[in-house]
C-alpha positions as CSV (number, residue, x, y, z in Angstrom):
1,M,50.8,-38.7,-29.1
2,K,50.5,-39.5,-25.4
3,T,52.7,-36.5,-24.6
4,L,50.4,-34.2,-26.7
5,F,47.3,-35.6,-25.0
6,K,48.8,-35.0,-21.6
7,K,49.7,-31.5,-22.5
8,W,46.1,-30.7,-23.7
9,Y,44.7,-32.4,-20.7
10,L,46.9,-30.3,-18.4
11,I,45.8,-27.1,-20.2
12,L,42.1,-28.0,-19.9
13,V,42.6,-28.7,-16.1
14,I,44.4,-25.4,-15.7
15,I,41.6,-23.6,-17.6
16,L,39.0,-25.3,-15.5
17,I,40.8,-24.3,-12.3
18,V,41.1,-20.7,-13.5
19,L,37.4,-20.6,-14.3
20,V,36.5,-22.1,-10.9
21,I,38.6,-19.4,-9.3
22,I,37.1,-16.6,-11.4
23,F,33.5,-17.8,-10.9
24,W,33.9,-19.3,-7.4
25,S,31.5,-16.8,-5.9
26,R,28.8,-17.7,-8.5
27,L,29.5,-21.4,-8.2
28,S,29.2,-21.4,-4.4
29,G,26.1,-19.2,-4.7
30,S,24.5,-21.5,-7.2
31,L,25.3,-24.5,-4.9
32,A,23.7,-22.5,-2.0
33,V,20.6,-22.0,-4.1
34,Y,20.4,-25.8,-4.7
35,R,20.8,-26.5,-1.0
36,L,18.2,-23.9,0.0
37,L,15.7,-25.3,-2.5
38,T,16.3,-28.8,-1.2
39,Q,15.9,-27.8,2.4
40,M,12.8,-25.7,1.6
41,T,11.0,-28.5,-0.3
42,E,11.9,-31.0,2.3
43,A,10.6,-28.7,5.1
44,V,7.3,-27.6,3.5
45,N,6.4,-31.2,2.5
46,H,7.4,-33.0,5.7
47,G,7.4,-30.4,8.4
48,S,9.6,-30.7,11.5
49,P,9.0,-32.6,14.8
50,S,10.3,-29.5,16.7
51,L,11.0,-25.9,15.8
52,N,12.3,-22.8,17.7
53,F,12.6,-19.5,16.0
54,E,12.3,-15.8,16.3
55,M,11.2,-13.5,13.4
56,Q,11.2,-9.8,13.1
57,A,10.1,-7.8,10.1
58,N,9.9,-4.1,9.3
59,W,8.5,-2.4,6.2
60,G,7.2,0.9,5.0
61,N,8.8,4.4,5.0
62,P,10.4,5.9,8.2
63,E,7.3,8.2,8.6
64,K,4.8,5.3,8.7
65,A,6.6,2.0,9.2
66,D,4.9,-1.3,10.1
67,S,6.5,-4.1,12.1
68,I,6.0,-7.6,13.3
69,R,7.8,-9.5,16.0
70,A,7.1,-13.2,16.5
71,K,8.4,-16.0,18.6
72,L,7.4,-19.6,18.1
73,L,8.2,-22.8,20.0
74,Y,6.9,-26.2,18.7
75,Q,7.3,-29.7,19.9
76,E,5.3,-32.5,18.2
77,N,2.5,-33.9,20.4
78,E,3.7,-31.8,23.3
79,H,3.2,-28.1,23.0
80,F,2.9,-25.1,20.7
81,R,3.7,-21.5,21.7
82,A,3.3,-18.4,19.6
83,D,3.8,-14.8,20.6
84,V,3.2,-12.2,17.9
85,Q,3.3,-8.4,18.0
86,W,1.8,-6.6,15.0
87,N,2.7,-2.9,15.5
88,Q,1.1,-2.1,18.9
89,K,-1.1,-5.2,19.2
90,R,0.0,-8.5,20.7
91,Y,-1.5,-11.9,20.0
92,Q,-0.6,-15.1,21.9
93,V,-1.5,-18.8,21.3
94,Q,-0.6,-21.6,23.7
95,T,-1.6,-25.2,23.4
96,D,-0.5,-28.4,25.1
97,K,-2.1,-31.9,25.7
98,N,-5.0,-30.5,27.7
99,E,-5.9,-27.0,26.5
100,T,-5.6,-24.4,23.8
101,Q,-5.6,-20.7,24.8
102,A,-5.6,-17.6,22.6
103,S,-5.4,-13.9,23.7
104,A,-5.2,-10.5,22.1
105,S,-4.0,-7.4,24.0
106,G,-6.1,-4.9,22.1
107,S,-9.5,-6.5,23.0
108,R,-8.5,-7.9,26.4
109,L,-10.1,-11.2,25.3
110,F,-9.0,-14.7,26.4
111,I,-10.4,-17.7,24.5
112,S,-10.0,-21.2,25.8
113,G,-10.8,-24.7,24.6
114,A,-10.1,-27.8,26.7
115,G,-10.2,-31.4,25.6
116,D,-8.3,-34.3,24.2
117,E,-8.0,-33.0,20.6
118,Q,-4.3,-32.4,20.0
119,P,-3.5,-29.9,17.2
120,Q,-0.6,-30.3,14.9
121,F,0.5,-26.6,14.6
122,D,3.6,-27.4,12.4
123,L,4.6,-24.0,11.0
124,L,6.6,-25.6,8.1
125,L,3.6,-27.7,7.0
126,L,1.4,-24.5,7.2
127,I,3.9,-22.7,4.9
128,G,3.7,-25.6,2.5
129,E,-0.1,-25.4,2.4
130,I,0.1,-21.6,1.8
131,L,2.4,-22.2,-1.1
132,E,0.3,-25.0,-2.5
133,N,-2.8,-22.7,-2.6
134,H,-1.0,-20.0,-4.7
135,P,-1.0,-20.9,-8.5
136,K,2.4,-19.3,-9.1
137,L,4.1,-20.8,-6.1
138,A,2.5,-24.2,-5.9
139,P,5.3,-25.9,-8.0
140,I,7.8,-25.2,-5.2
141,R,6.4,-28.1,-3.2
142,S,7.0,-30.6,-6.0
143,L,10.5,-29.6,-7.1
144,G,12.6,-32.7,-8.1
145,W,16.4,-32.8,-8.0
146,L,16.6,-32.2,-11.7
147,E,14.4,-29.1,-11.5
148,R,16.5,-27.8,-8.5
149,I,19.7,-28.3,-10.6
150,G,18.0,-26.3,-13.4
151,L,17.1,-23.5,-11.1
152,A,20.5,-23.5,-9.6
153,A,22.0,-23.2,-13.1
154,K,19.6,-20.3,-13.9
155,A,20.7,-18.7,-10.6
156,F,24.4,-19.1,-11.7
157,L,23.6,-17.1,-14.9
158,D,21.1,-14.5,-13.6
159,F,21.5,-14.0,-9.8
160,G,24.0,-11.9,-8.0
161,F,26.1,-13.3,-5.2
162,R,28.3,-11.8,-2.5
163,Q,29.5,-12.2,1.1
164,E,28.4,-10.0,3.9
165,K,28.4,-9.9,7.7
166,W,25.2,-10.0,9.7
167,Q,25.3,-10.1,13.5
168,D,29.1,-10.6,13.3
169,H,28.7,-13.8,11.2
170,A,29.6,-14.4,7.6
171,C,26.5,-14.7,5.3
172,Q,26.0,-15.9,1.7
173,V,23.9,-13.2,0.0
174,I,21.8,-14.2,-3.0
175,E,20.4,-11.3,-5.1
176,L,17.4,-12.2,-7.1
177,P,16.8,-10.0,-10.3
178,P,14.0,-7.4,-10.0
179,E,12.1,-8.9,-13.0
180,L,11.6,-12.2,-11.2
181,L,9.2,-10.8,-8.5
182,K,8.7,-7.3,-10.0
183,T,11.0,-6.1,-7.2
184,G,14.5,-6.8,-5.9
185,L,15.0,-9.5,-3.3
186,E,18.1,-10.4,-1.3
187,I,18.4,-13.7,0.7
188,W,21.0,-13.6,3.4
189,H,21.8,-17.2,4.5
190,R,23.8,-18.0,7.6
191,S,24.4,-21.6,8.5
192,S,26.4,-21.2,11.7
193,P,26.5,-20.9,14.7
194,A,22.6,-20.8,14.4
195,Y,20.7,-21.4,11.2
196,A,19.3,-18.1,10.1
197,F,17.7,-16.2,7.2
198,R,17.4,-12.6,6.3
199,L,15.2,-11.4,3.5
200,I,15.4,-7.8,2.2
201,V,13.0,-6.4,-0.4
202,P,14.1,-3.0,-1.5
203,D,11.6,-0.8,-3.3
204,S,11.4,2.9,-4.2
205,N,8.7,3.5,-1.6
206,R,9.5,0.9,1.1
207,V,12.0,-1.6,2.4
208,L,10.8,-4.9,3.8
209,E,13.3,-6.7,6.0
210,I,12.5,-10.1,7.6
211,N,15.0,-11.7,9.9
212,I,14.4,-15.4,10.9
213,V,16.7,-17.0,13.4
214,Q,16.3,-20.6,14.7
215,Q,17.5,-20.7,18.3
216,E,16.5,-22.3,21.6
217,I,13.6,-20.5,23.3
218,P,12.6,-21.6,26.8
219,V,8.9,-22.3,27.4
220,T,9.0,-19.7,30.1
221,A,9.5,-17.0,27.5
222,F,5.8,-17.2,26.7
223,P,3.9,-15.9,29.8
224,L,0.2,-15.6,29.3
225,D,-1.5,-13.1,31.7
226,T,-5.2,-13.8,31.8
227,T,-6.1,-12.0,35.0
228,A,-7.7,-8.9,33.4
229,Y,-9.2,-10.7,30.4
230,Q,-12.8,-11.5,29.5
231,K,-12.9,-15.3,29.0
232,I,-14.7,-17.2,26.2
233,E,-14.8,-20.9,26.3
234,V,-15.4,-22.8,23.0
235,K,-14.9,-26.4,21.8
236,R,-11.2,-27.0,21.5
237,Q,-11.4,-28.6,18.0
238,E,-13.2,-25.5,16.7
239,L,-10.7,-23.1,18.4
240,N,-7.8,-25.1,16.9
241,T,-9.4,-25.0,13.5
242,A,-10.1,-21.3,13.7
243,I,-6.4,-20.6,14.6
244,Y,-4.9,-22.8,11.9
245,R,-7.3,-22.0,9.0
246,G,-7.5,-18.4,10.0
247,A,-3.7,-18.1,9.9
248,L,-3.6,-20.1,6.7
249,R,-6.0,-17.8,4.9
250,T,-4.6,-14.6,6.3
251,A,-1.1,-15.5,5.2
252,G,-2.5,-16.5,1.8
253,I,-4.2,-13.2,1.4
254,L,-1.0,-11.3,2.3
255,L,0.9,-13.4,-0.2
256,E,-1.7,-12.9,-2.9
257,D,-1.6,-9.1,-2.3
258,A,2.2,-9.3,-2.9
259,I,2.1,-11.7,-5.9
260,R,-1.3,-11.6,-7.5
261,P,-2.5,-15.1,-8.4
262,Q,-3.6,-15.8,-11.9
263,P,-5.7,-19.0,-12.4
264,R,-4.5,-21.4,-15.0
265,P,-6.9,-21.0,-18.0
266,A,-7.5,-24.7,-18.6
267,E,-11.1,-25.8,-19.3
268,R,-12.4,-28.6,-17.1
269,K,-15.6,-30.5,-17.1
270,W,-17.5,-32.4,-14.3
271,G,-20.9,-33.8,-14.6
272,K,-23.1,-31.1,-16.2
273,G,-20.7,-28.4,-15.4
274,L,-17.8,-26.7,-17.3
275,L,-15.2,-24.4,-15.9
276,T,-14.0,-22.1,-18.6
277,F,-12.3,-18.7,-18.8
278,V,-12.8,-15.3,-20.4
279,D,-9.7,-13.2,-20.6
280,G,-8.2,-15.2,-17.7
281,N,-11.3,-14.9,-15.5
282,R,-13.2,-17.9,-14.2
283,V,-16.6,-18.7,-15.7
284,L,-18.6,-21.6,-14.3
285,I,-21.3,-22.9,-16.7
286,A,-23.7,-25.6,-15.4
287,K,-27.2,-27.0,-15.8
288,G,-29.4,-29.6,-14.1
289,T,-31.1,-30.0,-10.8
290,H,-30.0,-27.7,-7.9
291,R,-28.1,-30.7,-6.5
292,E,-26.3,-31.2,-9.8
293,L,-25.4,-27.4,-9.9
294,G,-23.9,-27.6,-6.5
295,E,-22.0,-30.8,-7.3
296,A,-20.5,-29.3,-10.4
297,H,-19.7,-26.1,-8.5
298,G,-18.0,-28.0,-5.7
299,A,-16.0,-30.3,-7.9
300,L,-14.7,-27.7,-10.3
301,L,-13.8,-25.0,-7.7
302,K,-12.6,-27.0,-4.7
303,N,-9.6,-24.9,-3.8
304,E,-11.3,-21.6,-4.4
305,I,-14.3,-22.7,-2.2
306,R,-12.0,-23.6,0.6
307,K,-10.3,-20.2,0.5
308,M,-13.7,-18.4,0.4
309,V,-14.9,-20.4,3.4
310,D,-11.7,-19.9,5.4
311,A,-11.8,-16.1,4.7
312,T,-15.5,-15.6,5.6
313,L,-15.5,-18.0,8.6
314,Y,-12.0,-18.2,10.1
315,T,-10.2,-15.0,9.1
316,M,-13.4,-13.0,9.7
317,C,-13.8,-15.0,13.0
318,W,-10.8,-13.2,14.6
319,V,-11.7,-9.8,13.2
320,Y,-15.3,-10.0,14.6
321,T,-14.5,-11.9,17.8
322,L,-11.8,-9.4,18.9
323,D,-13.9,-6.4,18.0
324,H,-17.1,-7.6,19.6
325,N,-15.9,-9.9,22.4
326,Q,-18.2,-12.6,21.1
327,W,-17.3,-15.9,19.4
328,Y,-18.2,-15.2,15.7
329,I,-19.0,-18.8,14.7
330,D,-21.6,-19.1,17.4
331,K,-23.2,-15.8,16.3
332,M,-23.3,-17.2,12.7
333,R,-24.9,-20.4,13.9
334,A,-27.6,-18.5,15.8
335,A,-28.3,-16.4,12.6
336,Y,-28.4,-19.5,10.4
337,Q,-30.9,-21.2,12.8
338,R,-33.3,-18.3,12.3
339,L,-32.7,-18.0,8.6
340,A,-32.8,-21.7,7.6
341,P,-36.6,-22.1,7.7
342,F,-36.8,-19.4,5.0
343,I,-34.2,-20.9,2.6
344,P,-36.0,-22.9,-0.1
345,P,-35.2,-26.7,-0.1
346,K,-33.7,-26.4,-3.6
347,Y,-30.9,-24.2,-2.3
348,Q,-30.3,-26.5,0.7
349,E,-29.9,-29.2,-1.9
350,E,-27.5,-27.1,-3.9
351,M,-25.4,-26.4,-0.8
352,A,-25.4,-30.1,0.1
353,G,-24.2,-31.0,-3.4
354,L,-21.4,-28.3,-3.2
355,A,-20.3,-29.7,0.2
356,A,-20.3,-33.3,-1.0
357,T,-17.9,-32.7,-4.0
358,S,-15.7,-29.9,-2.5
359,G,-14.9,-31.7,0.7
360,V,-15.9,-28.6,2.7
361,P,-18.2,-29.5,5.7
362,L,-21.8,-28.7,5.0
363,E,-22.1,-26.5,8.1
364,E,-19.2,-24.3,6.9
365,V,-20.9,-24.0,3.5
366,Q,-24.2,-23.0,5.1
367,L,-22.6,-20.4,7.4
368,T,-20.6,-18.9,4.5
369,N,-23.8,-18.5,2.4
370,V,-25.5,-16.5,5.1
371,F,-22.4,-14.4,5.7
372,P,-23.9,-11.1,7.0
373,A,-23.8,-8.6,4.2
374,L,-23.3,-5.0,5.3
375,F,-22.5,-3.7,1.9
376,H,-22.1,0.1,1.4
377,C,-22.9,0.2,-2.3
378,S,-24.3,2.2,-5.2
379,G,-26.5,1.3,-8.1
380,F,-28.2,2.9,-11.1
381,A,-30.3,2.3,-14.2
382,L,-30.3,4.6,-17.2
383,F,-32.6,4.2,-20.3
384,N,-34.6,5.9,-23.0
385,R,-33.8,9.7,-22.9
386,A,-31.0,9.3,-20.4
387,S,-28.8,7.2,-22.7
388,Q,-27.3,8.1,-26.1
389,D,-29.0,5.1,-27.9
390,G,-32.0,4.8,-25.7
391,L,-30.7,1.4,-24.4
392,L,-30.9,0.3,-20.8
393,Y,-27.6,0.4,-18.7
394,H,-27.8,-1.1,-15.2
395,G,-24.8,-0.4,-13.1
396,R,-23.9,-2.1,-9.8
397,V,-21.1,-1.0,-7.4
398,L,-20.2,-3.5,-4.7
399,D,-18.3,-2.0,-1.8
400,Y,-17.1,-4.5,0.8
401,I,-13.9,-5.5,2.7
402,T,-11.4,-6.2,0.0
403,E,-8.9,-7.2,2.8
404,L,-10.7,-10.6,2.9
405,G,-9.2,-11.4,-0.6
406,L,-12.6,-12.5,-2.0
407,Q,-11.6,-10.9,-5.3
408,Y,-9.0,-13.6,-5.9
409,N,-11.8,-16.2,-6.0
410,A,-14.2,-14.3,-8.2
411,V,-16.4,-16.4,-10.5
412,V,-19.0,-15.5,-13.1
413,H,-21.7,-18.2,-12.8
414,V,-23.9,-19.1,-15.8
415,F,-26.6,-21.5,-14.5
416,Q,-29.6,-23.2,-16.0
417,P,-31.5,-24.7,-13.1
418,E,-34.0,-27.4,-13.9
419,G,-37.5,-25.8,-14.1
420,S,-36.2,-22.2,-13.7
421,H,-34.8,-19.4,-15.8
422,A,-31.2,-19.3,-16.9
423,F,-29.1,-16.5,-15.3
424,V,-25.7,-15.0,-15.0
425,N,-24.5,-14.3,-11.4
426,V,-21.4,-12.3,-10.7
427,G,-20.1,-13.7,-7.5
428,Y,-17.5,-15.8,-5.7
429,A,-16.6,-19.5,-5.4
430,G,-18.7,-21.3,-2.8
431,F,-21.4,-18.6,-2.6
432,I,-24.6,-19.8,-4.3
433,G,-26.6,-16.6,-3.6
434,S,-26.4,-13.5,-5.7
435,V,-25.5,-9.8,-5.1
436,S,-25.3,-8.9,-8.9
437,G,-27.1,-10.8,-11.6
438,M,-29.2,-10.9,-14.8
439,N,-31.5,-13.6,-16.2
440,E,-32.3,-14.7,-19.7
441,H,-35.5,-12.6,-19.7
442,Q,-33.4,-9.4,-19.5
443,V,-34.2,-8.7,-15.8
444,A,-31.2,-7.5,-13.9
445,F,-30.7,-7.1,-10.1
446,G,-28.3,-5.3,-7.8
447,E,-28.4,-4.8,-4.0
448,M,-27.1,-2.3,-1.4
449,G,-26.9,-3.0,2.3
450,G,-28.2,-0.9,5.1
451,G,-28.6,-1.5,8.8
452,G,-30.7,-3.8,10.9
453,Q,-28.2,-6.5,11.5
454,G,-29.9,-9.2,13.5
455,D,-33.3,-9.1,11.8
456,W,-32.8,-12.7,10.6
457,D,-36.4,-13.9,10.4
458,G,-36.7,-14.0,6.6
459,M,-35.0,-15.2,3.5
460,P,-31.3,-14.2,3.4
461,M,-30.7,-11.4,0.9
462,G,-28.4,-13.5,-1.4
463,F,-31.1,-16.2,-1.7
464,L,-33.8,-13.6,-2.3
465,M,-31.8,-12.2,-5.2
466,R,-31.3,-15.7,-6.5
467,E,-35.1,-16.3,-6.4
468,G,-35.6,-13.1,-8.5
469,L,-33.0,-14.4,-11.1
470,E,-34.6,-17.8,-11.3
471,L,-38.3,-16.9,-11.2
472,A,-38.9,-13.3,-12.5
473,Q,-39.7,-13.0,-16.2
474,T,-40.7,-9.3,-15.9
475,L,-40.1,-6.3,-13.7
476,D,-43.5,-6.6,-12.1
477,E,-42.9,-10.3,-11.3
478,A,-39.6,-9.4,-9.7
479,L,-41.2,-6.7,-7.6
480,A,-43.9,-9.2,-6.4
481,I,-41.2,-11.7,-5.4
482,F,-39.3,-9.1,-3.3
483,G,-42.5,-7.7,-1.9
484,E,-44.2,-11.0,-0.9
485,T,-41.2,-12.9,0.5
486,P,-40.3,-12.4,4.2
487,R,-37.1,-10.3,4.2
488,T,-34.2,-9.6,6.6
489,C,-32.4,-6.5,7.7
490,E,-32.4,-3.3,5.7
491,Y,-31.5,-3.5,2.0
492,Y,-31.9,-1.4,-1.1
493,Y,-32.2,-2.8,-4.6
494,V,-32.2,-1.6,-8.2
495,I,-34.2,-4.0,-10.5
496,S,-34.4,-3.4,-14.3
497,D,-36.1,-4.9,-17.3
498,G,-34.6,-4.5,-20.7
499,K,-37.8,-5.6,-22.5
500,I,-39.7,-2.3,-21.6
501,P,-37.1,-0.8,-20.8
502,D,-37.7,0.4,-17.2
503,A,-36.4,0.1,-13.7
504,R,-37.3,0.5,-10.1
505,G,-35.5,1.2,-6.8
506,L,-36.5,-0.6,-3.6
507,A,-36.0,0.4,0.0
508,T,-36.8,-2.6,2.2
509,T,-36.8,-3.8,5.8
510,P,-38.6,-6.8,7.2
511,Q,-41.6,-4.5,7.7
512,Q,-41.2,-1.9,5.0
513,F,-41.3,-2.2,1.2
514,V,-41.0,1.1,-0.7
515,V,-40.9,1.1,-4.5
516,L,-39.3,4.1,-6.2
517,A,-40.0,4.9,-9.9
518,P,-37.8,7.0,-12.2
519,N,-38.1,10.7,-11.5
520,Q,-39.7,10.1,-8.1
521,F,-38.5,12.1,-5.1
522,H,-37.6,10.5,-1.8
523,P,-36.1,12.3,1.3
524,Q,-32.9,10.2,0.9
525,L,-32.8,10.6,-2.9
526,I,-33.3,14.2,-3.5
527,H,-32.2,14.4,-7.2
528,P,-34.9,12.6,-9.2
529,M,-34.4,12.4,-13.0
530,E,-36.5,11.2,-15.9
531,D,-35.7,7.7,-17.1
532,V,-33.1,7.3,-14.3
533,V,-33.0,5.3,-11.0
534,L,-30.1,6.1,-8.6
535,M,-29.4,4.4,-5.3
536,S,-26.5,5.4,-3.1
537,A,-25.9,7.4,0.0
538,G,-24.2,10.6,1.3
539,K,-21.5,12.2,-0.8
540,R,-21.4,9.2,-3.1
541,Y,-25.0,9.8,-4.1
542,E,-24.4,13.5,-4.7
543,E,-21.4,12.7,-7.0
544,L,-23.4,10.0,-8.8
545,A,-26.3,12.4,-9.4
546,K,-23.9,15.2,-10.6
547,R,-22.3,12.8,-13.1
548,V,-25.6,11.7,-14.5
549,R,-26.9,15.3,-14.8
550,E,-23.7,16.4,-16.6
551,N,-23.9,13.5,-19.1
552,Y,-27.6,13.1,-19.4
553,G,-28.7,11.9,-22.8
554,T,-25.2,10.9,-23.9
555,F,-24.5,7.7,-22.0
556,D,-23.0,4.8,-23.8
557,T,-21.2,1.8,-22.4
558,E,-17.9,3.6,-21.6
559,K,-19.6,6.6,-20.0
560,A,-21.9,4.3,-17.9
561,I,-18.9,2.4,-16.7
562,R,-17.1,5.6,-15.7
563,L,-20.1,6.5,-13.5
564,M,-18.8,3.8,-11.1
565,D,-15.4,5.4,-10.7
566,R,-14.2,6.8,-7.3
567,P,-15.6,8.5,-5.3
568,V,-19.0,6.9,-6.2
569,A,-17.1,3.7,-5.5
570,M,-15.4,3.4,-2.1
571,K,-11.8,2.5,-1.5
572,S,-13.3,-1.0,-0.5
573,N,-14.8,-1.4,-4.0
574,L,-14.9,-5.2,-4.4
575,H,-16.5,-5.5,-7.8
576,D,-18.3,-3.4,-10.4
577,V,-20.8,-4.7,-13.0
578,L,-22.5,-2.9,-15.9
579,F,-25.4,-4.9,-17.4
580,A,-26.9,-4.2,-20.8
581,P,-30.0,-6.4,-20.5
582,Q,-31.4,-5.8,-24.0
583,S,-28.3,-7.3,-25.6
584,L,-27.6,-9.7,-22.6
585,E,-24.1,-8.3,-22.2
586,L,-22.2,-7.4,-19.1
587,W,-18.8,-5.9,-18.1
588,V,-17.2,-6.9,-14.8
589,A,-14.2,-5.5,-12.9
590,N,-12.8,-7.1,-9.7
591,A,-10.6,-5.4,-7.1
592,G,-6.9,-5.8,-7.2
593,A,-4.4,-6.2,-4.4
594,N,-4.4,-2.6,-3.4
595,T,-6.7,-1.1,-6.0
596,P,-10.5,-0.7,-6.0
597,A,-12.4,-2.6,-8.8
598,C,-13.2,0.6,-10.6
599,N,-9.4,1.1,-11.2
600,E,-9.0,-2.4,-12.7
601,P,-9.7,-3.5,-16.3
602,Y,-13.3,-4.5,-17.2
603,T,-13.9,-7.8,-18.9
604,H,-16.7,-8.1,-21.4
605,Y,-19.1,-11.2,-21.3
606,S,-21.8,-12.1,-23.7
607,F,-24.4,-13.9,-21.7
608,K,-26.1,-15.0,-24.9
609,E,-22.9,-16.7,-26.1
610,L,-22.3,-18.3,-22.7
611,L,-25.9,-19.6,-22.7
612,E,-25.3,-21.3,-26.0
613,R,-22.5,-23.4,-24.4
614,L,-25.1,-24.9,-22.0
């Protein structure tokens, strides 16, 4: 019996050895995956007291390739150095115990902040925060050993493994299957003589190659020439915040463009508010005082509000500052000081409530909510003889900079403020004003931006739109609100009333208030039509008028939606909305990563049904 047992035992050992030999590449690759996951989770959760690395990346086709080159040197509580070249532009950041400095070659601008505030620019912790802010990638930070073993086992079954040489050193190459990230991905891992990574993403149209090598970089490798630069001095803490949070949101947007985030459709309640979902899209339902509306908004959309603020303040800070040689946040403060006296106290209370529960500083919330809106948009209203069924269709095309990633934090708000009308507002987390909305009395609003930036002595456009939603029960009441309230800049509006049905176009500045009725000629709107109001500009207006003429009298929901297709919508088309005020319905499309809103699916909402949930 013992002899037989020994024989079978020997056979099993031999089989095991043979299997190990046969599958050694996969076993070693699976072990490498486990080690990489362990190193990654440790790094993004705890950072590193020091870091030296160089990175270079190239992507695109040979005719139009983009590139980035970056060097980074970090020593905790001592210094941080970054030198980044994005195509032909160069950006540099230096900080030590006494001062933070930032420069950009394209603008010849040098920004400095001195003081005792010592930043913690730990790149690995920054990467961890970027991952944590992405719904699909957030679990990476909390991977336990059992989950890492499970992923390594899955890698053994599904991944490809091979050995290659890179820079004359042996590398373990891990091939991720295309279905995992909707594209192929190869991870080249080299552990000696210097720790290094190489990521290669092949695609039919482009190849993205990123090489990251950790190696010693002398501090002298980061010369900062400021002799020919215009200098701006700001508070050091604010400069550090702008660098860190601007980088955080910019990287987050690039990641979201590559892997589109999908919010987890789990309902949550807070106070008098409910966060729910329609076809995977966020809907915030709330009632109560304006303070209570703000508190529910802030509590239920904390992460989304932080992203919205970071994009509009800190990512936009660098875009504006480098283009205009003026510190953007100071410009925003100056604008807010002039606008604040015209913002009703109820909205100040709402912003205060939002700040209190979201954890975002009140000043950041206030500046975000007066974010200068230079929208290049279109709008229309069709009714009676213009539509197939005589119903009113009110379309609104919002064209704005999709590169800010606002579309990833889109929210449909359904609010019932105490003492005001209930309304639906198609907007974004953290923004309490309105650019597209409809109230329970079938009055709908859309706006289009013009010029006049700097005319800030009036109620900000978003708050004026919000006033219309809350207070107007009829078209005439809406016109009175917009006509009698001090206004800012140059804006155009389409306001409709499903009870009549009827609509008006508005052309406004702080001094001018022009009301345009259907079939009324205007030098900028030279194609008037009966039962139609069209507001747009240039070739987009010509195309919109042409489409309306060709389909006059036959418009239904689908044809009205198609009016907003390109080129009526611009490439920067952030969202499109079609209101049907008489039935209190709306259809909304938000931009994708590289697609305008008009090319994305429309989601149908019943305002009446959402109101019932209040």
